[in-house]
C-alpha positions in Angstrom: 5.3 -11.5 -17.2 6.7 -10.6 -14.2 10.3 -9.1 -13.3 11.6 -9.5 -9.9 14.5 -7.3 -8.5 16.6 -7.3 -5.1 18.5 -5.0 -3.2 22.1 -6.9 -2.5 21.4 -8.4 0.6 18.5 -10.0 -0.3 19.9 -11.4 -3.5 22.4 -12.9 -1.7 20.2 -14.7 0.8 18.3 -15.5 -2.3 21.3 -17.2 -4.0 22.4 -19.0 -1.1 18.8 -20.4 0.3 16.1 -20.1 -2.6 12.9 -18.4 -3.2 11.5 -19.2 0.0 8.4 -18.1 1.9 10.4 -18.7 5.3 12.8 -16.3 4.3 10.7 -13.5 4.4 9.3 -11.6 7.8 7.8 -8.4 6.2 5.1 -7.3 3.2 4.9 -4.2 1.5 2.1 -2.6 0.4 2.3 0.8 -1.5 -0.3 3.6 -2.1 -1.5 4.5 -5.6 -5.3 3.8 -5.6 -6.3 1.7 -8.4 -2.9 0.7 -9.8 -2.7 -2.2 -7.1 -5.2 -3.7 -9.3 -2.4 -4.8 -11.4 -1.0 -6.8 -8.9 -4.7 -8.5 -8.1 -3.5 -11.8 -9.5 -0.1 -12.2 -7.3 -2.0 -10.9 -4.6 -4.3 -13.8 -4.2 -1.2 -16.3 -4.8 0.5 -14.8 -2.3 -1.7 -15.3 0.6 -3.6 -18.1 -1.2 -0.7 -20.2 -1.9 2.9 -19.0 -1.3 2.3 -17.7 2.4 -0.9 -20.4 2.9 1.4 -22.8 5.6 3.4 -19.8 6.9 4.2 -20.5 10.5 6.2 -17.6 11.8 4.8 -14.0 11.9 4.7 -11.9 8.6 4.4 -8.3 9.1 2.2 -6.5 6.4 3.0 -2.9 6.1 0.7 -0.6 3.8 -0.3 2.9 3.1 -3.3 3.9 1.7 -4.4 1.2 -0.9 -1.7 -1.1 0.7 -3.3 -0.8 4.0 -6.8 -1.7 2.4 -4.8 -4.6 0.7 -3.0 -5.4 4.2 -6.7 -5.5 6.1 -7.4 -8.3 3.4 -4.6 -10.4 3.8 -4.8 -10.7 7.7 -8.4 -12.0 7.5 -9.1 -15.5 7.8 -9.9 -16.0 4.3 -7.4 -13.3 2.3 -8.5 -14.3 -1.4 -12.0 -13.6 -0.3 -11.3 -10.3 1.2 -9.6 -9.4 -1.7 -12.0 -10.5 -4.2 -14.4 -8.3 -2.3 -12.5 -5.4 -2.2 -11.3 -5.3 -6.0 -15.4 -6.2 -7.1 -16.4 -3.7 -4.8 -14.0 -1.1 -5.6 -13.9 -1.6 -9.5 -17.9 -1.2 -9.8 -17.7 2.4 -7.4 -19.7 4.8 -9.5 -19.7 8.6 -8.1 -22.5 11.0 -9.1 -21.4 14.1 -11.4 -21.4 16.2 -9.1 -19.1 14.6 -6.1 -17.6 16.1 -3.5 -15.3 15.0 -0.4 -18.3 14.0 1.7 -19.5 11.8 -0.6 -16.2 9.8 -1.6 -15.6 9.7 2.1 -19.0 8.0 2.6 -18.3 5.5 -0.2 -15.0 4.8 1.3 -17.1 4.2 4.3 -19.1 1.6 2.5 -16.5 0.1 1.1 -14.8 -0.7 4.5 -17.9 -2.6 5.3 -17.3 -4.8 2.6 -14.1 -5.4 3.0 -14.4 -6.2 6.9 -17.5 -8.2 6.7 -19.0 -9.2 9.8 -16.1 -10.7 11.6 -12.8 -9.2 9.8 -12.2 -6.6 12.6 -11.4 -9.2 15.5 -9.9 -11.3 12.8 -7.2 -9.1 11.8 -6.6 -7.7 15.5 -6.4 -11.7 16.6 -4.3 -13.0 13.7 -1.2 -14.9 15.4 0.8 -14.8 11.8 -0.5 -11.9 9.3 0.0 -8.6 11.5 -1.3 -5.9 9.3 0.0 -2.3 9.8 -1.9 0.7 8.7 0.3 3.9 7.8 -1.5 7.0 8.6 -0.3 10.8 8.3 -1.4 13.2 10.8 -1.6 16.6 9.4 -0.4 20.0 11.0 -1.3 23.1 10.3 -3.1 24.7 7.1 -2.7 20.7 5.9 -5.2 19.4 8.3 -8.0 22.1 7.4 -11.3 21.0 5.6 -11.8 24.3 3.8 -10.1 23.7 0.5 -8.6 27.0 0.1 -6.2 26.8 3.1 -5.8 23.0 2.7 -4.6 23.7 -0.9 -2.3 26.3 0.7 -0.7 23.8 3.0 -0.1 21.3 0.8 1.4 24.1 -1.5 4.0 24.6 1.1 4.5 21.0 1.5 5.3 20.4 -2.4 7.6 23.4 -1.9 9.3 22.0 1.3 9.8 18.6 -0.3 11.5 19.7 -3.3 14.2 21.6 -0.8 14.4 18.9 1.1 12.4 16.0 2.0 13.2 16.4 6.2 11.4 19.6 6.1 8.0 17.6 5.7 8.4 16.6 9.5 7.1 19.7 10.5 3.9 19.4 8.6 3.1 15.3 9.3 3.5 13.1 11.8 3.6 9.3 10.8 1.0 6.4 13.0 1.4 3.1 12.6 -1.7 1.4 13.7 -0.7 -2.0 14.3 -1.4 -5.7 16.8 -0.6 -4.9 20.0 1.8 -8.1 19.5 3.3 -6.8 16.3 7.6 -6.8 16.2 7.8 -4.1 13.1 10.7 -1.3 13.7 11.5 1.0 11.2 14.4 3.2 10.5 13.6 6.7 9.1 16.7 8.8 7.6 14.2 11.6 7.5 13.2 11.3 11.4 9.4 11.6 10.7 7.8 11.7 14.3 6.4 8.3 14.5 3.7 6.8 16.9 2.5 3.3 17.3 -1.2 2.8 18.1 -2.5 -0.6 18.9 -5.8 -2.0 17.1 -8.8 -2.1 18.9 -12.6 -2.5 17.7 -13.2 1.5 18.0 -10.2 2.6 16.1 -9.2 0.0 13.5 -11.6 1.1 10.8 -11.3 4.6 11.1 -7.3 4.2 10.9 -7.9 2.2 7.5 -10.3 4.9 6.2 -7.8 7.7 7.3 -4.8 5.7 5.7 -6.4 6.0 2.3 -8.2 9.8 3.1 -6.8 11.6 0.1 -6.1 15.6 0.6 -8.7 17.3 -1.2 -10.1 14.5 -2.6 -11.9 12.8 0.6 -12.3 14.4 4.2 -9.6 14.3 7.0 -10.5 11.6 10.0 -10.6 13.5 13.1 -10.1 11.9 16.5 -9.4 8.5 16.0 -10.1 6.6 19.4 -6.6 5.9 21.3 -4.8 8.4 19.2 -3.8 12.6 20.1 -6.7 14.8 18.5 -6.2 16.2 15.2 -6.8 15.1 11.4 -5.5 12.1 9.9 -4.7 11.8 6.2 -3.5 9.6 3.6 -0.7 7.4 4.8 0.9 8.1 1.4 1.7 11.8 2.2 4.4 10.5 4.0 5.0 7.0 2.6 3.8 7.1 -0.9 6.2 3.8 -2.0 8.6 3.7 1.0 12.2 5.1 1.9 12.7 3.5 5.5 14.5 0.7 6.9 12.7 -2.3 8.4 15.2 -3.7 11.0 15.2 -7.1 12.3 15.9 -10.4 10.6 14.5 -11.8 7.3 13.5 -10.3 3.8 10.7 -8.1 2.9 8.7 -9.0 -0.1 7.1 -6.1 -1.9 5.0 -6.3 -5.1 4.6 -3.0 -6.6 3.3 -1.9 -9.9 6.6 -0.2 -11.0 10.4 -0.9 -10.3 10.8 3.0 -9.5 9.6 3.6 -6.0 9.0 7.5 -4.8 9.1 8.0 -1.0 6.3 9.9 -0.6 3.3 11.8 -2.1 5.2 14.7 -3.1 7.7 13.1 -5.1 5.7 11.5 -7.6 6.8 14.1 -10.3 10.4 14.4 -8.9 13.3 12.7 -10.2 14.3 12.1 -6.6 15.0 8.1 -6.0 14.6 6.2 -2.7 17.9 5.1 -0.8 19.4 1.4 -2.3 20.4 1.4 1.7 17.0 1.0 2.7 16.3 -2.0 -0.2 19.0 -3.7 1.0 16.7 -6.6 2.1 13.9 -5.7 -0.1 12.6 -8.1 -3.0 10.3 -6.7 -5.5 7.9 -8.0 -7.7 6.6 -6.1 -10.6 4.3 -6.5 -13.8 6.7 -6.2 -16.5 6.7 -3.5 -19.4 5.2 -6.2 -21.9 2.5 -7.4 -19.7 1.5 -3.5 -19.3 1.4 -3.1 -22.8 -0.9 -6.1 -23.4 -3.7 -4.4 -21.4 -6.3 -2.3 -22.4 -5.1 1.2 -23.0 -1.4 -0.2 -22.9 -1.8 1.1 -19.0 -2.3 0.2 -15.9 -5.6 1.6 -13.9 -5.3 4.8 -11.9 -7.5 7.1 -10.3 -7.8 9.6 -13.3 -10.0 6.9 -15.1 -12.9 8.1 -13.0 -12.8 11.5 -14.8 -11.3 10.6 -18.2 -13.8 7.4 -18.7 -17.4 6.3 -19.0 -18.5 4.3 -15.9 -19.1 1.4 -17.8 -16.3 1.6 -19.7 -14.1 2.0 -16.7 -15.6 -0.9 -15.2 -15.2 -3.0 -18.2 -11.5 -1.9 -18.5 -10.8 -2.7 -14.6 -12.4 -5.8 -14.5 -10.5 -7.0 -17.7 -7.3 -5.8 -15.9 -8.2 -7.9 -12.7 -8.8 -10.7 -15.1 -5.5 -10.5 -16.5 -2.8 -10.4 -13.7 -3.6 -14.1 -13.6 -1.3 -14.5 -16.0 0.9 -12.7 -13.4 0.5 -15.5 -10.5 1.0 -18.2 -13.4 4.6 -16.4 -14.1 5.1 -16.4 -10.4 4.2 -20.1 -10.1 6.7 -21.0 -13.1 9.4 -19.0 -11.3 9.1 -20.8 -8.1 9.1 -24.3 -10.1 12.2 -23.3 -11.9 13.7 -21.5 -8.8 15.5 -19.2 -11.5 17.4 -17.1 -9.3 19.6 -15.6 -12.0 16.5 -13.9 -13.6 16.2 -11.8 -10.7 17.9 -8.0 -11.4 19.7 -6.3 -8.7 17.7 -3.2 -7.2 19.5 0.0 -7.9 17.7 2.9 -7.8 
């Protein structure tokens, strides 16, 4: 039901020491909207069982949907939080004529459910699980709320990215919102300007909202407290599935919905691969193709389902997927019990 891939150094470490929670110092959560529903069972197992008794800090790094998951994992009851997020998101219904303001307001309401009454402080104060939200500050035309101007900016970004991903550094800056005592450091070969901002009660919700603010679909988030003035959008614009190196000791665990990660949002339809060197210490856990084929419509959920399916049928389908992912947690539990390290595949993009 699951496939496990590991970079060269990660695989060597697992072969020598086994698959133990104490080996991991980082956890990644990618962009992808409701695609993360395919990881729901694994998410609950990871933070309800596998990491439950972890004593050393775990940096949980997310962009867009991955940031929303990170906000759940860093709460006192991560399983209850991720269940609230999944249920509320799955049951979201938009009016026929929906615009960016409507979708943004719906996202604000989703955040209220996700955080509950105590989540903000729990995330800020968590001594073990350290949430990090990646946000893209937009520059030039991409910062505009005028759809024509914003579209011109995004088209420019698409063209520049096809030429060289490094050219996007003129259009977007990376912001990482994080706890004050975070130990996270990254090395980015594209050298996006990266700024870290500490969580506080005034900026954490807006930072999370910005991390999931999809261009053209949602409004950009302006002037987040303790941040430079400007327009902040979906972190996946820069870090869709990630292509940077996390420095320091320990491995990175990365549940992901497919084994072919893409660096940024503009790479989605390109053949460009991530750098194997940046995945050297990463362990990826993915739903197998056999599992995906067993789902309704033989696919995992995605954002197009909002337009392509009647609301009732979509909600039923999405909830079926959420339920079926319990099989993935069972598969991972079985893997841990047998510790069949020989079944892990070498990651090579």
